[in-house]
N, C-alpha and C positions, 0 to 999 in steps of 0.2 A: 564096545565102543555102539555096538547096534541102538542099544537102548538111546543113548547119547543124539543119535542120527535122527533117531522116532521123533525125539522132543525138540529138535529143531538146532540141534548145537552140533558145532562141527569140530571133533576132536583133532587133536595131532600128538603123538606120543613120541615121548623122546628116551632114549637108552640110559641118559645120567643126567646132571642138573648143568654141565658145561655146555651139552649138546640143547638144554632147554633155552640158555642163556642166551647161546650162539643164533638160535633160530627167533629168538623173540627181538633181538637185536634185530637182525634182518628183515623183522618184520613192522620194526619201528615201533616196537610195542602196541602195535595194534592187535590186542588179545583184551577179551571180556575178563575171563578166569583161568587163572593158573592151579590145577589139581596136583598136589604135592603129598609124597607120604612123608611121614614124621621121620624117618633114617635120614632122608635127605635134606629135609628143612633145618636138622640138628647137624647138617656137615660145617662145623666151625670153618674151614678151610675154605669152603664154597658160599658161607652168607647166602644161599639163595634166594633167601625173602627181601633182603636188604639190596640185592642186586637186581632182582625184578622190579624192585618200586624206584631203584635209580632209573633204570630203562622205561618205565612210564609208571609216577606214583598214582594213576588212575586205576591200574591192573591190580583185580582183585586176587586174591591169594586163600587158596582153600585148601587146609592141611588136615589129612585124616591120620588121627593120632591112636595111639595104644593104649593110653593110660590117662584116669582125669587128671591126674596130677600133672602130664604135658600139657592139656589145654592152655593152661595158663602161660606156660613158657612158649608155646605158639605164639599166644597172641601179642605178649611182650616182644616177641621178634619182628612182628607186622603183618601176622595172619589176619586176614577180613574174616574169616570163618574157620572153624575148627571143629569137626565131628570125631566121635568113638568109633573105631571097628568094633562089631562087624556092621556091616552097612550094605543094604543090598542096593544093586544097580539103581532101582526106581527109584530108592529114597536120595542117592547121592543124585543123581539127574533132577531131582526135584528140589533138592537144595542148593545146585548150582544154578539153576532158573532164576530161584527167588535171590540169590545174591545179586545176580545180574539184573533182576529186574528191580532191586532197589537201589543200584547203582545207577540205572537208567533214569528210575524215577527222580532220584536226587538231583542228577542232573539238569532236567528239565524245570524243576523247581527253581535250579540257580540260574538257569537261563530266563525264566521271568521275573526275577527278583532285577 
């Protein structure tokens, strides 16, 4: 979490997907990006990606996958970004910032139109 703080990100850690959904609901979905691992993303009972998007369709979802073949599946589920393990903390925080920046840039462009 220290690397995230240094990059200006405020991380929240949840024990499981249900806690994540509960806290996102409490925060009215006011979250820029949710970082989840592949195992939680693939939990069909939880359907975490779909439920996060229901809370706030603008929340970006970043999944860390274990295999190349899983990247397509995560994208089909609705993940905005998928990266393969291993991933250094610096690379991860840089990718999260890039995803947030792209999202904010698109918001500004839409406001101008």
